C-alpha positions as CSV (number, residue, x, y, z in Angstrom):
1,M,-71.2,249.4,-53.4
2,C,-67.6,248.7,-54.3
3,C,-64.9,250.4,-56.3
4,T,-64.5,248.8,-59.7
5,T,-61.6,250.7,-61.2
6,G,-58.2,249.0,-61.4
7,T,-56.3,252.2,-60.5
8,Q,-57.3,252.0,-56.8
9,I,-55.7,249.4,-54.5
10,A,-57.3,246.4,-56.1
11,G,-60.8,247.5,-57.0
12,L,-63.5,244.9,-56.3
13,A,-61.1,242.4,-54.9
14,A,-60.0,244.7,-52.1
15,C,-63.3,245.9,-50.8
16,C,-65.8,243.1,-51.5
17,A,-63.8,240.0,-50.4
18,P,-64.0,240.6,-46.6
19,P,-67.8,240.2,-46.5
20,V,-67.5,237.0,-48.4
21,G,-64.8,235.8,-46.0
22,G,-67.0,236.8,-43.0
23,L,-69.9,234.8,-44.3
24,A,-67.6,231.9,-45.0
25,A,-66.5,232.0,-41.3
26,E,-70.0,232.1,-40.1
27,T,-70.9,229.1,-42.3
28,V,-68.0,227.1,-41.0
29,G,-68.8,228.1,-37.4
30,V,-72.5,227.2,-37.7
31,A,-71.6,223.9,-39.4
32,L,-69.3,222.9,-36.5
33,Y,-72.0,224.0,-34.0
34,L,-74.5,221.9,-35.9
35,C,-72.3,218.9,-35.6
36,K,-71.9,219.5,-31.9
37,T,-75.5,220.3,-30.8
38,H,-77.7,219.3,-33.8
39,T,-79.4,222.7,-34.0
40,Y,-79.4,225.6,-36.5
41,L,-79.7,223.5,-39.7
42,F,-81.8,226.2,-41.4
43,Q,-79.2,228.9,-40.4
44,L,-76.5,226.7,-42.0
45,L,-78.5,226.3,-45.2
46,M,-79.2,230.0,-45.5
47,D,-75.5,230.9,-44.8
48,A,-74.3,228.4,-47.5
49,L,-76.8,229.7,-50.0
50,G,-75.8,233.3,-49.3
51,L,-72.1,232.5,-49.5
52,A,-72.7,230.8,-52.9
53,L,-74.7,233.7,-54.1
54,L,-72.1,236.3,-53.0
55,V,-69.2,234.3,-54.6
56,Y,-71.3,233.9,-57.8
57,L,-72.0,237.6,-58.0
58,L,-68.7,239.1,-56.9
59,Y,-65.9,236.7,-58.0
60,P,-66.4,237.1,-61.8
61,K,-66.3,240.9,-61.4
62,A,-63.0,240.9,-59.4
63,T,-60.1,242.4,-61.4
64,R,-57.5,240.4,-59.5
65,K,-59.0,237.1,-58.6
66,W,-56.0,235.9,-56.6
67,L,-56.3,238.9,-54.3
68,F,-60.0,238.3,-53.9
69,V,-59.4,234.7,-52.8
70,V,-56.5,235.7,-50.5
71,R,-58.5,238.5,-48.8
72,A,-61.6,236.3,-48.5
73,A,-59.6,233.5,-46.9
74,A,-57.8,235.9,-44.5
75,A,-61.1,237.4,-43.5
76,A,-62.6,234.0,-43.0
77,L,-59.7,232.8,-40.8
78,A,-59.8,236.0,-38.8
79,G,-63.5,235.9,-38.3
80,F,-63.6,232.3,-37.4
81,F,-60.8,232.5,-34.8
82,A,-62.2,235.7,-33.4
83,F,-65.8,234.7,-33.0
84,Y,-66.4,231.0,-33.4
85,F,-63.2,229.2,-32.3
86,P,-63.3,230.4,-28.6
87,S,-66.8,229.0,-28.1
88,L,-66.1,225.5,-29.6
């Protein structure tokens, strides 16, 4: 699944943070869409549950936690502004 050795770029933090950020972007986008149109409540709940589960499973295993957070935040911002912001 992910590289776990510290000798590569950043191990788990480098390759597993972008999916977490992408799911965070989807969660925020669906939450804003829910506020606007009052639909997709179950989608929001499943996204939030999946995001919590991914963070719970991947964050403790990251060798460089600060890099995991920075990459996840960058992926979340990029995903949100690329896919959800134009449609709001």
